[in-house]
C-alpha positions in Angstrom: 58.4 134.0 81.2 60.5 137.0 82.3 60.9 137.7 86.0 62.2 140.6 88.0 63.6 140.4 91.5 63.2 143.2 94.1 64.2 143.6 97.7 62.2 145.3 100.5 64.2 147.1 103.1 63.3 147.4 106.8 61.7 150.8 106.2 59.5 149.3 103.4 61.4 150.8 100.5 61.5 148.6 97.3 65.0 148.4 95.8 66.5 146.8 92.6 69.4 144.5 93.6 70.8 144.8 90.1 71.1 148.6 90.1 74.6 149.9 89.8 75.4 151.9 92.9 76.5 155.5 92.6 79.8 154.8 94.4 82.0 151.8 94.2 81.3 149.3 97.0 84.2 148.6 99.2 85.0 145.1 100.2 84.1 144.1 103.8 86.6 145.0 106.4 89.4 142.5 106.8 88.7 140.9 103.4 91.6 141.1 100.9 90.7 141.7 97.2 91.2 138.8 94.9 94.4 138.7 92.8 94.0 139.3 89.0 92.6 136.2 87.2 94.2 134.6 84.1 91.8 136.5 81.8 92.9 139.9 83.2 96.6 139.0 82.9 96.1 137.8 79.3 94.3 141.0 78.4 96.9 143.2 80.0 99.7 141.4 78.2 97.9 141.6 74.9 97.5 145.4 75.3 101.2 145.7 76.1 102.2 143.6 73.1 99.9 145.5 70.8 101.3 148.9 72.0 104.8 147.6 71.4 103.9 146.4 67.9 102.3 149.7 67.0 105.4 151.6 68.3 107.7 149.3 66.3 105.6 149.6 63.1 105.5 153.4 63.5 109.4 153.5 63.4 109.8 150.7 60.8 111.5 152.0 57.6 109.6 151.1 54.4 110.8 151.0 50.7 108.8 154.0 49.6 109.5 157.6 48.6 107.2 160.4 49.8 106.8 163.5 47.6 105.5 166.8 49.1 105.5 170.4 48.0 109.1 171.7 48.4 110.4 175.1 49.1 110.2 177.8 46.4 113.0 180.2 45.6 112.6 183.7 44.4 115.2 184.1 41.6 115.9 187.7 42.7 116.1 187.3 46.5 116.4 184.8 49.3 115.2 185.2 52.9 118.2 187.4 53.7 117.6 189.7 50.7 120.6 188.3 48.7 120.1 187.8 45.0 120.1 184.1 44.1 120.7 184.7 40.4 124.1 186.3 39.9 125.2 188.1 36.7 128.6 189.8 36.6 130.5 191.5 33.8 127.5 193.2 32.1 124.9 195.8 33.0 121.8 194.5 34.8 118.5 196.0 35.8 116.6 195.7 39.1 113.6 193.3 39.0 110.2 194.5 40.1 108.4 191.4 41.4 108.9 187.8 42.3 109.9 185.0 39.9 109.8 181.7 41.9 111.4 178.4 41.0 109.4 175.6 42.5 110.5 172.2 43.9 109.3 168.9 45.2 110.5 167.7 48.6 111.5 164.1 48.4 111.7 161.9 51.5 113.1 158.4 51.2 115.5 156.4 49.2 117.7 153.4 50.0 119.7 155.3 52.6 116.9 157.2 54.2 113.7 155.2 54.0 110.6 156.8 55.6 109.0 155.2 58.7 105.6 153.5 58.6 104.3 156.5 60.6 105.6 158.9 57.9 104.1 156.9 55.1 100.8 156.7 57.0 100.8 160.5 57.5 101.6 161.0 53.8 98.8 158.7 52.8 96.3 160.7 54.9 97.7 164.1 53.5 96.0 165.7 50.5 99.3 167.3 49.5 101.6 164.3 49.3 102.2 161.2 47.2 103.7 157.8 47.9 105.8 156.0 45.3 107.8 152.8 45.3 111.4 153.3 46.1 112.4 151.6 42.8 110.7 154.4 40.8 113.6 156.7 41.8 116.5 154.3 41.2 117.0 155.4 37.6 117.8 159.0 38.8 120.5 158.0 41.2 123.8 159.8 40.5 122.3 162.0 37.7 120.0 164.5 39.5 122.9 166.9 40.3 124.3 166.7 36.8 120.8 167.5 35.4 120.7 170.5 37.6 124.0 171.8 36.3 123.1 171.0 32.7 119.8 172.8 33.0 121.5 175.9 34.2 123.8 175.9 31.2 121.0 175.3 28.7 119.0 178.1 30.4 121.9 180.5 30.0 122.3 179.7 26.3 118.6 179.9 25.6 118.3 183.3 27.5 121.2 184.9 25.7 120.0 183.6 22.4 116.6 185.2 23.2 118.5 188.4 23.8 120.5 188.1 20.5 123.7 187.7 22.4 126.2 185.3 20.8 127.6 182.4 22.8 130.6 180.9 21.0 130.7 177.1 21.1 132.9 174.2 20.2 131.0 171.0 19.3 132.7 167.7 19.8 131.4 164.4 18.6 131.2 161.9 21.5 129.1 159.1 19.9 127.4 157.8 16.8 124.1 156.0 16.6 124.1 152.5 15.2 121.6 153.5 12.4 123.4 156.7 11.5 124.9 157.2 8.0 127.7 159.0 9.6 129.3 155.7 10.7 132.6 155.3 9.0 133.0 159.0 8.4 133.4 160.4 11.9 135.4 159.5 15.0 134.8 160.3 18.7 136.7 163.5 19.4 136.1 165.1 16.0 135.1 168.8 16.2 132.3 170.0 13.8 133.6 172.9 11.8 130.7 173.4 9.3 127.4 171.9 8.1 126.3 172.4 4.6 128.7 175.3 4.2 127.5 177.0 7.4 130.4 177.7 9.9 129.5 176.4 13.4 130.3 179.4 15.6 127.2 179.3 17.9 124.9 176.5 18.6 122.2 178.0 16.4 124.4 177.5 13.4 124.5 173.7 14.0 120.8 173.4 14.9 119.5 175.7 12.3 121.3 173.9 9.5 118.7 171.1 9.7 115.6 173.3 9.8 115.0 173.1 6.1 115.9 169.4 5.7 113.7 166.4 5.8 114.9 162.9 6.9 116.8 161.3 4.1 118.2 164.5 2.7 122.0 164.6 2.3 124.2 166.7 4.5 127.8 167.7 4.1 129.9 168.1 7.2 133.4 169.2 7.8 135.1 168.1 11.0 138.5 168.9 12.5 140.7 166.2 14.0 144.4 165.6 14.7 146.0 165.7 11.3 143.7 168.2 9.6 140.1 168.4 8.4 137.8 165.8 6.9 134.7 166.3 4.8 131.9 163.8 4.5 128.5 163.8 2.7 125.8 161.3 3.9 122.0 161.1 4.3 120.3 162.3 7.4 118.0 160.2 9.5 114.7 160.7 11.4 115.0 161.6 15.1 111.6 160.0 15.7 109.7 163.2 15.5 110.0 163.9 11.8 113.1 166.1 12.1 116.3 165.4 10.1 119.4 164.7 12.2 122.9 163.2 11.7 122.3 160.6 14.3 125.3 161.5 16.4 125.9 162.6 20.0 127.8 165.8 20.6 129.2 167.6 23.6 129.0 171.4 23.2 131.4 173.5 25.1 130.1 177.1 25.5 132.1 180.2 26.1 129.9 182.7 27.8 130.6 186.5 27.4 130.0 187.2 31.1 129.5 185.2 34.4 126.2 183.8 35.4 125.4 181.5 38.4 122.5 180.3 40.5 123.1 180.4 44.3 120.7 177.6 45.4 121.9 174.5 47.2 120.4 171.1 47.8 118.2 171.2 44.7 118.6 168.8 41.7 117.0 167.8 38.4 116.3 169.7 35.2 113.0 171.3 35.9 114.3 174.7 36.9 115.6 175.5 33.4 112.7 177.6 32.2 112.7 179.8 35.3 116.5 180.2 35.2 116.2 181.5 31.6 113.4 183.9 32.5 115.3 185.3 35.5 118.4 186.0 33.3 116.3 187.8 30.7 114.5 189.9 33.3 117.9 191.1 34.8 119.3 191.8 31.3 116.4 193.9 30.1 115.5 197.5 31.3 111.8 196.7 30.8 109.7 196.5 33.9 108.2 193.0 33.0 106.7 191.9 36.3 105.5 195.3 37.7 105.2 193.8 41.2 103.4 190.5 40.2 104.3 187.3 41.9 104.9 184.6 39.3 106.1 181.0 39.9 106.7 178.2 37.4 108.5 175.2 36.3 109.7 173.4 33.1 112.8 172.0 31.5 114.4 174.0 28.7 116.7 173.0 25.8 119.1 174.9 23.7 116.4 175.9 21.2 114.3 177.4 24.0 111.6 174.7 24.0 110.0 174.2 27.4 109.3 170.5 28.3 107.2 168.6 30.9 108.3 167.8 34.5 107.0 165.5 37.2 105.1 166.3 40.3 103.6 169.5 38.9 100.6 169.5 41.2 102.9 169.5 44.2 104.8 172.4 42.7 101.6 174.4 42.2 100.7 173.7 45.8 104.1 175.0 46.9 103.7 178.1 44.8 100.3 178.8 46.3 101.7 178.4 49.8 104.4 180.9 49.0 101.9 183.5 47.9 102.4 183.3 44.2 99.4 184.4 42.1 100.5 183.1 38.7 102.1 179.8 37.6 103.8 179.1 34.3 103.4 175.5 33.4 104.7 173.5 30.4 101.8 173.1 28.0 102.6 169.4 27.8 101.8 169.1 31.5 98.3 170.4 31.1 96.7 166.9 31.6 98.3 166.8 35.1 97.4 170.4 35.9 93.7 170.1 35.2 91.7 169.6 38.4 94.7 170.2 40.6 95.0 174.0 40.6 95.1 175.4 44.1 92.7 178.2 45.0 94.1 181.7 44.2 96.5 180.4 41.6 96.1 181.1 37.8 98.0 178.8 35.5 99.4 179.8 32.1 100.5 177.2 29.6 103.7 177.8 27.8 105.7 175.8 25.2 108.7 178.0 24.5 110.9 180.6 26.2 109.4 183.3 23.9 105.9 182.4 25.0 106.9 182.4 28.7 108.6 185.8 28.4 105.5 187.2 26.6 103.3 185.8 29.4 105.4 187.7 32.0 105.0 190.9 30.1 101.2 190.4 29.7 100.9 189.5 33.4 102.8 192.6 34.4 100.7 194.8 32.2 97.4 193.3 33.4 96.6 191.9 30.0 96.8 188.2 30.9 93.1 187.3 30.3 93.8 186.0 26.8 96.9 183.8 27.7 96.5 180.1 27.1 95.5 178.1 30.2 95.5 174.5 31.2 92.2 174.9 33.1 
């Protein structure tokens, strides 16, 4: 049986003794408040320890790498108006729009591990990814070399697109174990000709295999100390159905004029396609962009083929944040592009430098509706 207790005051008012008063009740005069009990002390200490643990965890470095949209670079101008892409020794033409190279900002690594707090913020961010530190170990020491190599390949591909010869000396630096060239060549040999074609530019060497199938014989003349040597042997398959010699070469190019990219603290090979497009734009009098803002990414090889890159959705986000309206993406990256395109950005899929240049022209002319897309 539930009961309720009430009190009646001297004036006859009924009051509830369990009602919480509007104001705190002061202890009677002359009575000291009781010291904190054991339970209060334990609770206070627990709160202090918890706060300290949270603070320590927030600063604790973790073995992860955080990827976020990195800065973008207009190939034709930096924030001070200085051209990032330099070409000297030949006539160039002013650009008429933006051509932006995109990057991924990487935080972490063995020497700069992110804190727990940084990892937590990245986990909560819709524009960041968290990867194990080990996933980046294979790139240590090679990222900067890839950056330099991509620039050289872009220069060769761009000049080849413009029908400008780039003399080359091709030196053999290794031979595959399954190559039929074993026993014929030595490291340091310089390739003079292939099937009677003198190797003066890289296209001469590469093009000599266009009409061959794996297993077809090839005749190669090399130069070494003491004279020239000639060998005939069967080609092998490169794994993609193309006939090759099965050797590693180091091409040394002799460019007809100076070209350089003035961007620091950036690495990797993914800027190659945009380098090449920037060079072509400056070497041609045509008004390709006509004020359009185009960003993009992609590796490039000496044949002008554009290859896939990592973190493309972060690069698209960076392009959108920079105000770009168009994005050139490697066609082989389309599975990663779909569903990740930021609002206001139109993505065009390209596989070769020729396709990428044609896309620039179409975008500038306002005829881009028929361009291939990843969407």
